[in-house]
Biopython code that builds the backbone (N, CA, C, O; Angstrom):
import numpy as np
from Bio.PDB.StructureBuilder import StructureBuilder

atoms = [
    (1, "ARG", "N", (94.900, 76.301, 189.097)),
    (1, "ARG", "CA", (94.136, 77.162, 189.714)),
    (1, "ARG", "C", (92.668, 77.089, 189.633)),
    (1, "ARG", "O", (91.917, 77.051, 190.607)),
    (2, "LEU", "N", (92.307, 77.072, 188.362)),
    (2, "LEU", "CA", (91.003, 76.760, 188.044)),
    (2, "LEU", "C", (90.540, 75.316, 188.504)),
    (2, "LEU", "O", (89.463, 75.134, 189.073)),
    (3, "GLN", "N", (91.332, 74.426, 188.247)),
    (3, "GLN", "CA", (90.989, 73.128, 188.776)),
    (3, "GLN", "C", (90.830, 73.093, 190.157)),
    (3, "GLN", "O", (89.917, 72.407, 190.618)),
    (4, "LYS", "N", (91.673, 73.809, 190.998)),
    (4, "LYS", "CA", (91.498, 73.677, 192.335)),
    (4, "LYS", "C", (90.129, 74.277, 192.708)),
    (4, "LYS", "O", (89.423, 73.723, 193.550)),
    (5, "ALA", "N", (89.743, 75.436, 192.067)),
    (5, "ALA", "CA", (88.522, 76.085, 192.322)),
    (5, "ALA", "C", (87.242, 75.181, 192.022)),
    (5, "ALA", "O", (86.176, 75.311, 192.625)),
    (6, "PHE", "N", (87.461, 74.328, 191.098)),
    (6, "PHE", "CA", (86.470, 73.506, 190.538)),
    (6, "PHE", "C", (86.260, 72.567, 191.328)),
    (6, "PHE", "O", (85.099, 72.205, 191.516)),
    (7, "PHE", "N", (87.379, 71.914, 192.013)),
    (7, "PHE", "CA", (87.373, 70.858, 192.926)),
    (7, "PHE", "C", (86.790, 71.148, 194.426)),
    (7, "PHE", "O", (86.289, 70.336, 195.203)),
    (8, "ALA", "N", (87.011, 72.581, 194.603)),
    (8, "ALA", "CA", (86.626, 73.173, 195.979)),
    (8, "ALA", "C", (85.040, 73.196, 195.885)),
    (8, "ALA", "O", (84.403, 73.260, 196.937)),
    (9, "LEU", "N", (84.382, 73.146, 194.672)),
    (9, "LEU", "CA", (83.113, 73.338, 194.572)),
    (9, "LEU", "C", (82.358, 71.972, 194.958)),
    (9, "LEU", "O", (82.896, 70.921, 194.610)),
    (10, "SER", "N", (81.109, 71.928, 195.676)),
    (10, "SER", "CA", (80.168, 70.853, 195.860)),
    (10, "SER", "C", (80.060, 70.008, 194.586)),
    (10, "SER", "O", (80.413, 70.477, 193.503)),
    (11, "ARG", "N", (79.624, 68.896, 194.694)),
    (11, "ARG", "CA", (79.402, 67.959, 193.417)),
    (11, "ARG", "C", (78.384, 68.487, 192.813)),
    (11, "ARG", "O", (78.449, 68.374, 191.589)),
    (12, "ARG", "N", (77.277, 69.131, 193.293)),
    (12, "ARG", "CA", (76.062, 69.996, 192.587)),
    (12, "ARG", "C", (76.620, 70.962, 191.735)),
    (12, "ARG", "O", (76.287, 71.045, 190.553)),
    (13, "ASP", "N", (77.479, 71.724, 192.279)),
    (13, "ASP", "CA", (78.017, 72.907, 191.671)),
    (13, "ASP", "C", (78.899, 72.551, 190.706)),
    (13, "ASP", "O", (79.059, 73.330, 189.767)),
    (14, "GLN", "N", (79.616, 71.347, 190.752)),
    (14, "GLN", "CA", (80.780, 70.982, 189.754)),
    (14, "GLN", "C", (79.802, 70.571, 188.434)),
    (14, "GLN", "O", (80.126, 70.913, 187.297)),
    (15, "GLU", "N", (78.614, 69.827, 188.698)),
    (15, "GLU", "CA", (77.988, 69.407, 187.613)),
    (15, "GLU", "C", (77.162, 70.864, 186.872)),
    (15, "GLU", "O", (76.933, 70.991, 185.669)),
    (16, "GLN", "N", (76.867, 71.718, 187.801)),
    (16, "GLN", "CA", (76.341, 72.950, 186.953)),
    (16, "GLN", "C", (77.573, 73.631, 186.296)),
    (16, "GLN", "O", (77.390, 74.217, 185.229)),
    (17, "ALA", "N", (78.520, 73.608, 186.717)),
    (17, "ALA", "CA", (79.778, 74.270, 186.303)),
    (17, "ALA", "C", (79.806, 73.453, 184.889)),
    (17, "ALA", "O", (79.765, 74.158, 183.882)),
    (18, "LYS", "N", (79.872, 72.003, 184.706)),
    (18, "LYS", "CA", (80.202, 71.312, 183.832)),
    (18, "LYS", "C", (78.939, 71.741, 182.604)),
    (18, "LYS", "O", (79.244, 71.960, 181.432)),
    (19, "ALA", "N", (77.734, 71.796, 183.040)),
    (19, "ALA", "CA", (76.563, 72.148, 182.250)),
    (19, "ALA", "C", (76.806, 73.342, 181.726)),
    (19, "ALA", "O", (76.532, 73.580, 180.550)),
    (20, "LEU", "N", (77.318, 74.185, 182.488)),
    (20, "LEU", "CA", (77.362, 75.722, 181.762)),
    (20, "LEU", "C", (78.545, 75.801, 180.724)),
    (20, "LEU", "O", (78.479, 76.555, 179.753)),
    (21, "VAL", "N", (79.805, 74.859, 181.013)),
    (21, "VAL", "CA", (80.936, 74.937, 180.032)),
    (21, "VAL", "C", (80.335, 74.288, 178.712)),
    (21, "VAL", "O", (80.586, 74.749, 177.598)),
    (22, "GLU", "N", (79.558, 73.231, 178.912)),
    (22, "GLU", "CA", (78.979, 72.543, 177.754)),
    (22, "GLU", "C", (77.942, 73.549, 176.936)),
    (22, "GLU", "O", (77.822, 73.564, 175.712)),
    (23, "ALA", "N", (77.269, 74.330, 177.814)),
    (23, "ALA", "CA", (76.262, 75.242, 176.976)),
    (23, "ALA", "C", (77.213, 76.255, 176.517)),
    (23, "ALA", "O", (76.943, 76.633, 175.377)),
    (24, "LEU", "N", (78.132, 76.757, 176.981)),
    (24, "LEU", "CA", (78.943, 77.769, 176.407)),
    (24, "LEU", "C", (79.622, 77.263, 175.120)),
    (24, "LEU", "O", (79.668, 78.022, 174.152)),
    (25, "GLY", "N", (80.056, 76.252, 175.061)),
    (25, "GLY", "CA", (80.549, 75.579, 173.832)),
    (25, "GLY", "C", (79.567, 75.402, 172.750)),
    (25, "GLY", "O", (79.861, 75.551, 171.564)),
    (26, "LYS", "N", (78.440, 75.094, 173.158)),
    (26, "LYS", "CA", (77.351, 74.969, 172.230)),
    (26, "LYS", "C", (76.948, 76.467, 171.772)),
    (26, "LYS", "O", (76.648, 76.794, 170.624)),
    (27, "LEU", "N", (76.995, 77.177, 172.731)),
    (27, "LEU", "CA", (76.700, 78.706, 171.994)),
    (27, "LEU", "C", (77.568, 79.250, 171.291)),
    (27, "LEU", "O", (77.284, 80.059, 170.409)),
    (28, "THR", "N", (79.100, 78.778, 171.664)),
    (28, "THR", "CA", (80.021, 79.163, 170.800)),
    (28, "THR", "C", (79.834, 78.615, 169.453)),
    (28, "THR", "O", (79.946, 79.419, 168.528)),
    (29, "ASN", "N", (79.531, 77.213, 169.135)),
    (29, "ASN", "CA", (79.189, 76.637, 167.982)),
    (29, "ASN", "C", (78.097, 77.308, 167.220)),
    (29, "ASN", "O", (78.200, 77.537, 166.015)),
    (30, "VAL", "N", (76.927, 77.659, 168.012)),
    (30, "VAL", "CA", (75.962, 78.539, 167.204)),
    (30, "VAL", "C", (76.318, 79.682, 166.780)),
    (30, "VAL", "O", (75.956, 80.136, 165.694)),
    (31, "GLN", "N", (77.139, 80.327, 167.670)),
    (31, "GLN", "CA", (77.458, 81.739, 167.070)),
    (31, "GLN", "C", (78.587, 81.700, 165.801)),
    (31, "GLN", "O", (78.684, 82.620, 164.989)),
    (32, "ASP", "N", (79.363, 80.561, 165.776)),
    (32, "ASP", "CA", (80.439, 80.414, 164.555)),
    (32, "ASP", "C", (79.183, 80.121, 163.607)),
    (32, "ASP", "O", (79.192, 80.904, 162.657)),
    (33, "LYS", "N", (78.149, 79.266, 163.579)),
    (33, "LYS", "CA", (77.524, 78.880, 162.408)),
    (33, "LYS", "C", (76.487, 80.131, 162.260)),
    (33, "LYS", "O", (75.924, 80.157, 161.165)),
    (34, "LEU", "N", (76.177, 81.051, 163.063)),
    (34, "LEU", "CA", (75.497, 82.393, 162.972)),
    (34, "LEU", "C", (76.340, 83.116, 161.904)),
    (34, "LEU", "O", (75.911, 83.506, 160.819)),
    (35, "LEU", "N", (77.518, 83.232, 162.332)),
    (35, "LEU", "CA", (78.746, 84.264, 161.442)),
    (35, "LEU", "C", (78.704, 83.770, 160.148)),
    (35, "LEU", "O", (78.456, 84.529, 159.211)),
    (36, "GLU", "N", (78.972, 82.276, 159.941)),
    (36, "GLU", "CA", (78.997, 81.720, 158.669)),
    (36, "GLU", "C", (77.776, 82.037, 157.919)),
    (36, "GLU", "O", (77.847, 82.561, 156.807)),
    (37, "THR", "N", (76.502, 81.700, 158.554)),
    (37, "THR", "CA", (75.490, 82.049, 157.649)),
    (37, "THR", "C", (75.514, 83.582, 157.230)),
    (37, "THR", "O", (75.395, 83.907, 156.048)),
    (38, "GLU", "N", (75.675, 84.514, 158.260)),
    (38, "GLU", "CA", (75.892, 86.020, 157.929)),
    (38, "GLU", "C", (76.746, 86.146, 156.850)),
    (38, "GLU", "O", (76.446, 86.871, 155.901)),
    (39, "ASP", "N", (78.028, 85.368, 156.903)),
    (39, "ASP", "CA", (78.826, 85.491, 155.810)),
    (39, "ASP", "C", (78.316, 85.243, 154.391)),
    (39, "ASP", "O", (78.403, 86.051, 153.466)),
    (40, "ARG", "N", (77.857, 84.217, 154.343)),
    (40, "ARG", "CA", (76.847, 83.606, 153.091)),
    (40, "ARG", "C", (75.969, 84.333, 152.613)),
    (40, "ARG", "O", (75.917, 84.566, 151.406)),
    (41, "ALA", "N", (74.928, 84.930, 153.681)),
    (41, "ALA", "CA", (74.044, 86.083, 153.337)),
    (41, "ALA", "C", (74.683, 87.198, 152.665)),
    (41, "ALA", "O", (74.114, 87.753, 151.725)),
    (42, "ASP", "N", (75.904, 87.592, 153.108)),
    (42, "ASP", "CA", (76.480, 88.976, 152.746)),
    (42, "ASP", "C", (76.894, 88.773, 151.251)),
    (42, "ASP", "O", (76.683, 89.574, 150.341)),
    (43, "LEU", "N", (77.536, 87.532, 151.156)),
    (43, "LEU", "CA", (77.945, 87.005, 149.807)),
    (43, "LEU", "C", (76.999, 87.077, 148.780)),
    (43, "LEU", "O", (77.170, 87.558, 147.660)),
    (44, "ALA", "N", (75.746, 86.443, 149.352)),
    (44, "ALA", "CA", (74.765, 86.469, 148.408)),
    (44, "ALA", "C", (74.129, 87.618, 148.053)),
    (44, "ALA", "O", (73.640, 87.742, 146.930)),
    (45, "GLU", "N", (74.073, 88.546, 148.947)),
    (45, "GLU", "CA", (73.570, 89.934, 148.670)),
    (45, "GLU", "C", (74.462, 90.692, 147.686)),
    (45, "GLU", "O", (74.063, 91.410, 146.769)),
    (46, "LYS", "N", (75.731, 90.426, 148.014)),
    (46, "LYS", "CA", (76.641, 90.985, 147.080)),
    (46, "LYS", "C", (76.530, 90.558, 145.693)),
    (46, "LYS", "O", (76.621, 91.387, 144.787)),
    (47, "ARG", "N", (76.301, 89.065, 145.415)),
    (47, "ARG", "CA", (76.048, 88.860, 144.213)),
    (47, "ARG", "C", (74.708, 89.009, 143.561)),
    (47, "ARG", "O", (74.574, 88.905, 142.342)),
    (48, "ALA", "N", (73.681, 89.260, 144.410)),
    (48, "ALA", "CA", (72.545, 89.842, 143.916)),
    (48, "ALA", "C", (72.685, 91.220, 143.277)),
    (48, "ALA", "O", (72.234, 91.542, 142.178)),
    (49, "THR", "N", (73.422, 92.040, 144.182)),
    (49, "THR", "CA", (73.643, 93.340, 143.798)),
    (49, "THR", "C", (74.330, 93.531, 142.442)),
    (49, "THR", "O", (74.032, 94.363, 141.585)),
    (50, "GLU", "N", (75.366, 92.552, 142.397)),
    (50, "GLU", "CA", (76.209, 92.563, 140.924)),
    (50, "GLU", "C", (75.251, 92.003, 139.892)),
    (50, "GLU", "O", (75.360, 92.426, 138.741)),
    (51, "ALA", "N", (74.289, 91.066, 140.183)),
    (51, "ALA", "CA", (73.422, 90.450, 139.098)),
    (51, "ALA", "C", (72.490, 91.675, 138.767)),
    (51, "ALA", "O", (72.344, 91.961, 137.579)),
    (52, "GLU", "N", (71.867, 92.398, 139.703)),
    (52, "GLU", "CA", (71.007, 93.610, 139.287)),
    (52, "GLU", "C", (71.678, 94.599, 138.304)),
    (52, "GLU", "O", (71.189, 94.951, 137.230)),
    (53, "THR", "N", (72.952, 95.028, 138.852)),
    (53, "THR", "CA", (73.818, 95.840, 138.055)),
    (53, "THR", "C", (74.078, 95.447, 136.656)),
    (53, "THR", "O", (74.090, 96.273, 135.743)),
    (54, "ARG", "N", (74.292, 94.157, 136.485)),
    (54, "ARG", "CA", (74.341, 93.402, 135.211)),
    (54, "ARG", "C", (73.179, 93.494, 134.500)),
    (54, "ARG", "O", (73.247, 93.904, 133.341)),
    (55, "VAL", "N", (72.140, 93.195, 134.968)),
    (55, "VAL", "CA", (70.695, 93.308, 134.511)),
    (55, "VAL", "C", (70.433, 94.876, 134.054)),
    (55, "VAL", "O", (69.704, 95.129, 133.095)),
    (56, "GLU", "N", (70.993, 95.753, 134.711)),
    (56, "GLU", "CA", (70.613, 97.314, 134.285)),
    (56, "GLU", "C", (71.615, 97.421, 133.202)),
    (56, "GLU", "O", (71.143, 97.804, 132.131)),
    (57, "VAL", "N", (72.921, 97.168, 133.220)),
    (57, "VAL", "CA", (73.845, 97.174, 131.868)),
    (57, "VAL", "C", (73.153, 96.646, 130.689)),
    (57, "VAL", "O", (72.865, 97.352, 129.722)),
    (58, "LEU", "N", (72.883, 95.366, 130.781)),
    (58, "LEU", "CA", (72.335, 94.468, 129.617)),
    (58, "LEU", "C", (71.041, 95.116, 129.322)),
    (58, "LEU", "O", (70.673, 95.008, 128.153)),
    (59, "SER", "N", (70.404, 95.654, 129.989)),
    (59, "SER", "CA", (69.015, 96.312, 129.728)),
    (59, "SER", "C", (69.224, 97.585, 128.797)),
    (59, "SER", "O", (68.593, 97.740, 127.752)),
    (60, "LYS", "N", (70.130, 98.440, 129.257)),
    (60, "LYS", "CA", (70.744, 99.493, 128.690)),
    (60, "LYS", "C", (71.357, 99.334, 127.085)),
    (60, "LYS", "O", (71.175, 100.071, 126.116)),
    (61, "GLU", "N", (72.073, 98.200, 127.196)),
    (61, "GLU", "CA", (72.663, 97.643, 125.899)),
    (61, "GLU", "C", (71.635, 97.141, 124.873)),
    (61, "GLU", "O", (71.713, 97.377, 123.667)),
    (62, "ASN", "N", (70.700, 96.452, 125.446)),
    (62, "ASN", "CA", (69.363, 96.084, 124.859)),
    (62, "ASN", "C", (68.722, 97.206, 124.084)),
    (62, "ASN", "O", (68.517, 97.163, 122.871)),
    (63, "GLU", "N", (68.452, 98.116, 124.799)),
    (63, "GLU", "CA", (67.810, 99.391, 124.463)),
    (63, "GLU", "C", (68.793, 100.086, 123.387)),
    (63, "GLU", "O", (68.322, 100.680, 122.417)),
    (64, "SER", "N", (70.052, 99.991, 123.585)),
    (64, "SER", "CA", (70.776, 100.748, 122.567)),
    (64, "SER", "C", (70.877, 99.867, 121.038)),
    (64, "SER", "O", (70.928, 100.371, 119.916)),
    (65, "ASN", "N", (70.887, 98.584, 121.352)),
    (65, "ASN", "CA", (70.809, 97.877, 120.218)),
    (65, "ASN", "C", (69.626, 97.818, 119.526)),
    (65, "ASN", "O", (69.707, 97.586, 118.320)),
    (66, "LYS", "N", (68.275, 98.016, 120.145)),
    (66, "LYS", "CA", (67.129, 98.248, 119.669)),
    (66, "LYS", "C", (67.242, 99.420, 118.558)),
    (66, "LYS", "O", (66.924, 99.303, 117.375)),
    (67, "SER", "N", (67.798, 100.655, 119.234)),
    (67, "SER", "CA", (67.699, 101.640, 118.226)),
    (67, "SER", "C", (68.626, 101.507, 117.097)),
    (67, "SER", "O", (68.368, 101.907, 115.962)),
    (68, "LYS", "N", (69.873, 100.846, 117.501)),
    (68, "LYS", "CA", (70.722, 100.516, 116.183)),
    (68, "LYS", "C", (70.015, 99.672, 115.330)),
    (68, "LYS", "O", (70.152, 99.881, 114.124)),
    (69, "VAL", "N", (69.232, 98.693, 115.720)),
    (69, "VAL", "CA", (68.582, 97.915, 114.751)),
    (69, "VAL", "C", (67.481, 98.519, 114.011)),
    (69, "VAL", "O", (67.149, 98.134, 112.890)),
    (70, "ALA", "N", (66.801, 99.662, 114.774)),
    (70, "ALA", "CA", (65.795, 100.392, 113.932)),
    (70, "ALA", "C", (66.522, 101.160, 112.831)),
    (70, "ALA", "O", (66.053, 101.130, 111.693)),
    (71, "LEU", "N", (67.685, 101.875, 113.106)),
    (71, "LEU", "CA", (68.442, 102.524, 112.298)),
    (71, "LEU", "C", (68.924, 101.655, 111.132)),
    (71, "LEU", "O", (68.928, 102.024, 109.958)),
    (72, "LEU", "N", (69.261, 100.658, 111.507)),
    (72, "LEU", "CA", (69.787, 99.678, 110.068)),
    (72, "LEU", "C", (68.796, 99.465, 109.167)),
    (72, "LEU", "O", (68.883, 99.571, 107.944)),
    (73, "ARG", "N", (67.724, 99.121, 109.903)),
    (73, "ARG", "CA", (66.264, 98.660, 109.011)),
    (73, "ARG", "C", (65.978, 100.051, 108.101)),
    (73, "ARG", "O", (65.790, 100.068, 106.885)),
    (74, "SER", "N", (65.993, 101.033, 108.868)),
    (74, "SER", "CA", (65.738, 102.288, 107.991)),
    (74, "SER", "C", (66.614, 102.430, 106.819)),
    (74, "SER", "O", (66.256, 102.672, 105.667)),
    (75, "ASN", "N", (67.921, 102.233, 107.302)),
    (75, "ASN", "CA", (69.085, 102.408, 106.069)),
    (75, "ASN", "C", (68.835, 101.205, 104.856)),
    (75, "ASN", "O", (68.945, 101.329, 103.636)),
    (76, "MET", "N", (68.497, 100.129, 105.575)),
    (76, "MET", "CA", (68.308, 99.092, 104.419)),
    (76, "MET", "C", (67.109, 99.259, 103.759)),
    (76, "MET", "O", (67.028, 98.714, 102.657)),
    (77, "SER", "N", (66.018, 99.971, 104.223)),
    (77, "SER", "CA", (64.823, 100.196, 103.686)),
    (77, "SER", "C", (65.127, 101.410, 102.302)),
    (77, "SER", "O", (64.621, 101.303, 101.185)),
    (78, "ALA", "N", (65.930, 102.361, 102.678)),
    (78, "ALA", "CA", (66.516, 103.338, 102.024)),
    (78, "ALA", "C", (67.397, 102.769, 100.866)),
    (78, "ALA", "O", (67.336, 103.159, 99.700)),
    (79, "CYS", "N", (68.264, 101.747, 101.366)),
    (79, "CYS", "CA", (69.026, 101.199, 100.073)),
    (79, "CYS", "C", (68.314, 100.407, 99.143)),
    (79, "CYS", "O", (68.581, 100.449, 97.942)),
    (80, "GLU", "N", (67.385, 99.654, 99.635)),
    (80, "GLU", "CA", (66.230, 99.027, 98.705)),
    (80, "GLU", "C", (65.521, 99.641, 97.851)),
    (80, "GLU", "O", (65.157, 99.089, 96.813)),
    (81, "LYS", "N", (65.167, 101.069, 98.201)),
    (81, "LYS", "CA", (64.527, 101.862, 97.252)),
    (81, "LYS", "C", (65.411, 102.539, 96.385)),
    (81, "LYS", "O", (65.027, 102.898, 95.272)),
    (82, "ASN", "N", (66.696, 102.773, 96.838)),
    (82, "ASN", "CA", (67.764, 103.228, 95.783)),
    (82, "ASN", "C", (67.995, 102.165, 94.592)),
    (82, "ASN", "O", (68.151, 102.460, 93.407)),
    (83, "PHE", "N", (67.987, 100.913, 95.126)),
    (83, "PHE", "CA", (68.566, 99.951, 94.345)),
    (83, "PHE", "C", (67.439, 99.632, 93.245)),
    (83, "PHE", "O", (67.732, 99.439, 92.065)),
    (84, "VAL", "N", (66.175, 99.596, 93.717)),
    (84, "VAL", "CA", (65.155, 99.472, 92.674)),
    (84, "VAL", "C", (65.095, 100.797, 91.910)),
    (84, "VAL", "O", (64.819, 100.712, 90.713)),
    (85, "THR", "N", (65.291, 101.877, 92.376)),
    (85, "THR", "CA", (65.288, 103.264, 91.290)),
    (85, "THR", "C", (66.403, 102.998, 90.430)),
    (85, "THR", "O", (66.235, 103.303, 89.249)),
    (86, "GLU", "N", (67.688, 102.417, 90.810)),
    (86, "GLU", "CA", (68.827, 102.505, 89.972)),
    (86, "GLU", "C", (68.538, 101.486, 88.915)),
    (86, "GLU", "O", (68.839, 101.636, 87.731)),
    (87, "LEU", "N", (67.900, 100.378, 89.446)),
    (87, "LEU", "CA", (67.916, 99.077, 88.645)),
    (87, "LEU", "C", (66.918, 99.430, 87.285)),
    (87, "LEU", "O", (67.109, 99.141, 86.104)),
    (88, "SER", "N", (65.891, 100.097, 87.860)),
    (88, "SER", "CA", (64.772, 100.659, 86.725)),
    (88, "SER", "C", (65.235, 101.709, 85.828)),
    (88, "SER", "O", (64.793, 101.750, 84.680)),
    (89, "ARG", "N", (66.234, 102.712, 86.319)),
    (89, "ARG", "CA", (66.891, 103.466, 85.421)),
    (89, "ARG", "C", (67.883, 102.779, 84.410)),
    (89, "ARG", "O", (67.908, 103.099, 83.222)),
    (90, "ALA", "N", (68.723, 101.787, 84.972)),
    (90, "ALA", "CA", (69.505, 100.970, 84.299)),
    (90, "ALA", "C", (68.882, 100.132, 83.012)),
    (90, "ALA", "O", (69.452, 99.938, 81.938)),
    (91, "ARG", "N", (67.764, 99.755, 83.344)),
    (91, "ARG", "CA", (66.896, 98.842, 82.570)),
    (91, "ARG", "C", (66.320, 99.723, 81.351)),
    (91, "ARG", "O", (66.286, 99.342, 80.181)),
    (92, "LYS", "N", (65.891, 100.921, 81.814)),
    (92, "LYS", "CA", (65.429, 101.812, 80.724)),
    (92, "LYS", "C", (66.408, 102.433, 79.687)),
    (92, "LYS", "O", (66.198, 102.708, 78.505)),
    (93, "GLU", "N", (67.564, 102.585, 80.459)),
    (93, "GLU", "CA", (68.839, 102.981, 79.496)),
    (93, "GLU", "C", (69.038, 101.649, 78.607)),
    (93, "GLU", "O", (69.082, 101.760, 77.382)),
    (94, "ARG", "N", (69.149, 100.478, 79.185)),
    (94, "ARG", "CA", (69.471, 99.247, 78.250)),
    (94, "ARG", "C", (68.332, 99.265, 77.227)),
    (94, "ARG", "O", (68.667, 99.073, 76.058)),
    (95, "ASP", "N", (67.109, 99.455, 77.476)),
    (95, "ASP", "CA", (65.886, 99.068, 76.629)),
    (95, "ASP", "C", (66.310, 100.254, 75.337)),
    (95, "ASP", "O", (66.379, 99.931, 74.151)),
    (96, "ALA", "N", (66.554, 101.593, 75.834)),
    (96, "ALA", "CA", (66.671, 102.499, 75.010)),
    (96, "ALA", "C", (67.861, 102.170, 74.127)),
    (96, "ALA", "O", (67.677, 102.056, 72.915)),
    (97, "THR", "N", (69.280, 101.982, 74.746)),
    (97, "THR", "CA", (70.109, 101.531, 74.004)),
    (97, "THR", "C", (69.874, 100.236, 72.818)),
    (97, "THR", "O", (70.266, 100.334, 71.655)),
    (98, "LEU", "N", (69.289, 99.250, 73.275)),
    (98, "LEU", "CA", (68.864, 98.118, 72.578)),
    (98, "LEU", "C", (68.004, 98.780, 71.273)),
    (98, "LEU", "O", (68.264, 98.419, 70.125)),
    (99, "LYS", "N", (66.996, 99.743, 71.553)),
    (99, "LYS", "CA", (66.411, 100.125, 70.337)),
    (99, "LYS", "C", (67.040, 100.916, 69.249)),
    (99, "LYS", "O", (66.746, 100.916, 68.054)),
    (100, "LYS", "N", (68.082, 101.683, 69.958)),
    (100, "LYS", "CA", (68.884, 102.477, 69.241)),
    (100, "LYS", "C", (69.794, 101.344, 68.212)),
    (100, "LYS", "O", (70.058, 101.505, 67.020)),
    (101, "MET", "N", (70.103, 100.369, 68.944)),
    (101, "MET", "CA", (71.073, 99.359, 68.261)),
    (101, "MET", "C", (70.022, 98.843, 67.038)),
    (101, "MET", "O", (70.415, 98.918, 65.874)),
    (102, "ASP", "N", (68.869, 98.393, 67.294)),
    (102, "ASP", "CA", (67.758, 97.707, 66.362)),
    (102, "ASP", "C", (67.549, 98.667, 65.143)),
    (102, "ASP", "O", (67.535, 98.296, 63.969)),
    (103, "ARG", "N", (67.395, 99.905, 65.568)),
    (103, "ARG", "CA", (67.207, 100.894, 64.494)),
    (103, "ARG", "C", (68.455, 100.994, 63.507)),
    (103, "ARG", "O", (68.379, 101.022, 62.279)),
    (104, "SER", "N", (69.512, 101.038, 64.204)),
    (104, "SER", "CA", (70.673, 101.192, 63.452)),
    (104, "SER", "C", (71.227, 99.847, 62.582)),
    (104, "SER", "O", (71.849, 99.915, 61.522)),
    (105, "ASN", "N", (70.912, 98.826, 63.172)),
    (105, "ASN", "CA", (71.041, 97.440, 62.504)),
    (105, "ASN", "C", (69.911, 97.336, 61.098)),
    (105, "ASN", "O", (70.270, 96.850, 60.026)),
    (106, "GLU", "N", (68.572, 97.864, 61.336)),
    (106, "GLU", "CA", (67.715, 97.910, 60.430)),
    (106, "GLU", "C", (68.171, 98.979, 59.433)),
    (106, "GLU", "O", (67.850, 98.647, 58.292)),
    (107, "ARG", "N", (68.757, 100.051, 59.480)),
    (107, "ARG", "CA", (69.255, 100.911, 58.585)),
    (107, "ARG", "C", (70.306, 100.208, 57.784)),
    (107, "ARG", "O", (70.346, 100.193, 56.553)),
    (108, "ASN", "N", (71.089, 99.670, 58.531)),
    (108, "ASN", "CA", (72.148, 98.925, 57.802)),
    (108, "ASN", "C", (71.947, 97.940, 57.022)),
    (108, "ASN", "O", (72.741, 97.711, 56.109)),
    (109, "LYS", "N", (70.893, 97.202, 57.227)),
    (109, "LYS", "CA", (70.482, 96.093, 56.408)),
    (109, "LYS", "C", (69.701, 96.799, 55.047)),
    (109, "LYS", "O", (69.840, 96.389, 53.894)),
    (110, "ARG", "N", (68.977, 97.784, 55.402)),
    (110, "ARG", "CA", (68.425, 98.533, 54.326)),
    (110, "ARG", "C", (69.409, 98.984, 53.391)),
    (110, "ARG", "O", (69.317, 98.627, 52.217)),
    (111, "ARG", "N", (70.423, 99.792, 53.807)),
    (111, "ARG", "CA", (71.685, 100.264, 53.085)),
    (111, "ARG", "C", (72.152, 99.264, 52.292)),
    (111, "ARG", "O", (72.237, 99.388, 51.070)),
    (112, "ASP", "N", (72.509, 98.128, 52.978)),
    (112, "ASP", "CA", (73.279, 97.114, 52.431)),
    (112, "ASP", "C", (72.565, 96.514, 51.295)),
    (112, "ASP", "O", (73.086, 96.106, 50.257)),
    (113, "SER", "N", (71.232, 96.503, 51.622)),
    (113, "SER", "CA", (70.225, 95.577, 50.546)),
    (113, "SER", "C", (70.169, 96.694, 49.349)),
    (113, "SER", "O", (70.145, 96.356, 48.165)),
    (114, "ALA", "N", (70.155, 97.800, 49.698)),
    (114, "ALA", "CA", (70.088, 98.884, 48.654)),
    (114, "ALA", "C", (71.308, 98.628, 47.648)),
    (114, "ALA", "O", (71.229, 98.403, 46.441)),
    (115, "GLY", "N", (72.444, 98.717, 48.437)),
    (115, "GLY", "CA", (73.865, 98.659, 47.743)),
    (115, "GLY", "C", (73.951, 97.458, 47.007)),
    (115, "GLY", "O", (74.496, 97.418, 45.904)),
    (116, "ASN", "N", (73.416, 96.429, 47.584)),
    (116, "ASN", "CA", (73.507, 95.165, 46.621)),
    (116, "ASN", "C", (72.718, 95.136, 45.487)),
    (116, "ASN", "O", (73.129, 94.580, 44.468)),
    (117, "LYS", "N", (71.453, 95.757, 45.546)),
    (117, "LYS", "CA", (70.801, 96.092, 44.372)),
    (117, "LYS", "C", (71.155, 96.859, 43.246)),
    (117, "LYS", "O", (70.855, 96.650, 42.071)),
    (118, "THR", "N", (71.892, 97.862, 43.780)),
    (118, "THR", "CA", (72.576, 98.716, 42.526)),
    (118, "THR", "C", (73.904, 98.005, 42.078)),
    (118, "THR", "O", (74.444, 98.387, 41.040)),
    (119, "GLN", "N", (74.373, 97.134, 42.710)),
    (119, "GLN", "CA", (75.654, 96.342, 42.127)),
    (119, "GLN", "C", (75.213, 95.482, 41.193)),
    (119, "GLN", "O", (75.902, 95.163, 40.224)),
    (120, "ALA", "N", (73.877, 94.981, 41.439)),
    (120, "ALA", "CA", (73.631, 93.924, 40.621)),
    (120, "ALA", "C", (73.118, 94.350, 39.230)),
    (120, "ALA", "O", (72.853, 93.497, 38.382)),
]
sb = StructureBuilder()
sb.init_structure("model")
sb.init_model(0)
sb.init_chain("A")
sb.init_seg("    ")
for serial, (resi, resn, name, xyz) in enumerate(atoms, 1):
    if name == "N":
        sb.init_residue(resn, " ", resi, " ")
    sb.init_atom(name, np.array(xyz, "f"), 0.0, 1.0, " ", f" {name:<3s}", serial, name[0])
structure = sb.get_structure()
């Protein structure tokens, strides 16, 4: 039926109809490409939004980690101070014990020496 209508047209009208059909085909191709481009743009926008969200999450994690690091440094500093204090106390204790041992050894030597003199 469409063919009969087409052949019924004059040659000039037929050429115009062919040109219109070709133009319609090109327009359809352009529309398809436009839809594909829009789909890609939507996907890119979605990925950009996901990336922004991830950046926000990482930024919050980074801030949290910074505060944790600060707390750990503070604890480490306190531990170092405690260690130095305990080390100093232990050294003083050791020195006092060594002095007592030296005095005791000296007394024992004098006593032994005095005992040997009385036996002789």
